[in-house]
N, C-alpha and C positions, 0 to 999 in steps of 0.2 A: 270547436269545443262545445259540448252540451252538458248542462247540469240538470239532474232530475231528483225529485223527492218522491217517496212512496206513501200512498194512503193506506195500502194494505200491508200487513206484517208478513214477513217470511222468515223461515229458519233453515232453509236449504238453498243452495246455489247450484245452478247448472250452467257451466261456462263451456262454450263449444266453438268449433270452427277455427278461428285464428285470433291472435292478439295476445295482449298482456293484461292480466288482472292483478291489481295491487290492492290488497285487503288491509283494512284498519278497523280494529274493534273499538267502538265508542258508545256514546249514550243516545245516538240517533242514527237513522239510516239515510244515506244519500249516495248519489252516484254522479261522477263527472267522467265524461268520455272525451278523449283526445283522438281525433281522426280527421282525415280529409273531409271537407264539406260535402263532397259528393257521396262519400261512404256513410256519413252520419245518418242520412235518410234511409239507408238500407240495413241499419242495425236494429236488433231486437233487444229491448231492456224492459221486461214486464214481469209482473208477479202472476204466476199461474198456480192457484191453490196456495200451498205453503212454500212454493219454490220460485226464486228469482231466476229467470232465464236470460242469459246474456249470449248474444251470438249474431249471426247474419241471416237475413231473410232468406228462406229456402228458395223462393222463386228467383231471386236475384242470383243466388249461387248457381242454380241450374242454368241460368241464361249465360253466365260468363264461362261456364264449362272448363275447358282445358287451360284457359289462361289464368286460372286461379292462383297457381303457384307463383308465376311471375309477378302478378299483381301484389301479393302480400309479402314477397321477398324484397320489394322495393321500399326503402326507408320512408319515402313520401307517403306511402299508403299504410303505415303502421296504425294499429288500433290499440289504445291504452285505456283501460277502465280503472278508475279510482273509486273503490267502493268502501263506504263506511257502514258497518253493521253492528247490531247490538248483541245478538245471540245466534249461534249457528250449530246445527246438528249434523249436516251433511254437505259435502262439497263434491260435485261431479264435474270432471274435466274431460272433454273429448275433442280430438283434433290436434292441430299444431298450435298449442297454447302454452303460455308461461304464466305461472301463478306465484306471487310473492306475498308473504305475510310476515311482519316483524314480530308479532305476538298474538296469541290466540288462547282464550280460556273457554273450555266447554266441558260439561259433565261427560258426555259421550260424543265422539266425533267419528263419522264415517267419511272416508275419502275413496272415491272411485275415479280412477284415471285410465284413459285409453287413448291410443294414438301416439303422438310425439310430444307428450307433455313434459314440461320442465317445471318442477314443483319445489318451492323452498318455503319452509316455515321455520323461522328462527327460534321462537320460544313458545312451545306448546305446553299448556297445563290441562291435563284431561285424566279422568278416571279410566276410560277405555278409548283406545284408538283402534278402529277397524278399517284397514286399508286394503283395497283391491286394485292392483296395477297391471295393466296389460299393454302389449305393444312395445315400443321403444321409448326411452326417455330417461330422465334423471329425476330422482326424488330424494330431497335432502330435508331432514327434519331434526330439530333439537328441542330439548325441554324435558318434560316428564309425562309419562302415561303409566298408570299402575298396571294396566293390562294392554298388551300390544298384539293385535291379530293382524297378520299380513299374508296376503296371497299375491304371488307374482307369476305372471305368465308372459311369454315372449322373451325379450332381451333387455328388460328394464334394469337399471342400476339404482339400488336403494341404499342411501347412506343415513342410517339411524344410529350411528356410533355415539352421538351425543344426546340421544333420547333415552333417559333412564327409565327402566321399567322393572317391575317386580316379576311379572310373568310374561311370556311371549309364546305365540304359536305362529309358525311360519310354514307356508306351503309354496314351493317353487316348481313350476313346470316349464320346460324350455331351457333357455340359456341365461336366465336372470341371475343377478348377484345381489346379495344383501349383507349389510353389516349392522349388527344390533348391539345393544348394551342391556344385559339382563342380570338380575340379582338372584332370584329364587329358582324358577323353573323355566325350561325352554323345550318346546316340542318342535321338531324339525321333520318335514316331509319333503323330499326332493325326487323329482323324476326328470330325466334328461341330463343336461350339463350344468345345472345350477350350482351355485356355491353360497354357503352361509358362513360368515365370519361373525364372531361374537366376543364381546368383552364381558368380564365377570366370571363368577364361578357357580352358575346355576346347575341344578340337576337337569341333565339332558336326556331326552328320549328322542330317538331319530329312526326314521325309515327312509332309506336311500336306495333308489334304483337307477340304473344307467351309470353315467360317469359323474354324478353329482358328488359333492363333498362338503364337509363342515370343518371349521377350524376355530379353536380358541385363540384369541389374540391377547398378548401381554402388553400392558401399558408401558410406553417407552419412558 
């Protein structure tokens, strides 16, 4: 286990490669990493500009090559980052990563997810949520965002059924699925086999090509 504090402020996070990131919003910034002792020395946790980068050293990744999947599928080699932050405007996740956050407040939040990400945010409070999700993975978010912008490519599954929004714009290309909750207006663009489900009675504008579809859901 390793603990670190940061002398430079950051308001963006780039989480890459492998592992689990557990986020907690607080009054100061700190990081604790749980990992095998041999792995700790190969991990990156540094502030570059306004971005905190968490991941694995590129040279080490290149050296282990094809054995990478077997290494990180082994429970003994898991990597868990416990990060406390004060303010955040952007979170970028790439690789085979899991991100968990119990509560997050931000004026405007950008989420960029690629690869096999598994993202859960239990209680978001934001004016604008701007999300871009590509690849495969699960994305679950609850709370409130006045405006929700969402772009999905690949076969990601987005569950925002418990994220209350006034307006939403969603674009799906590929086989992605998304469930939203919208009150006033909803713009839908689908190409491919994507599907958008939504709760609420917003004014809907949609452009659908291919075999995509949209459906209004009724509260049970």
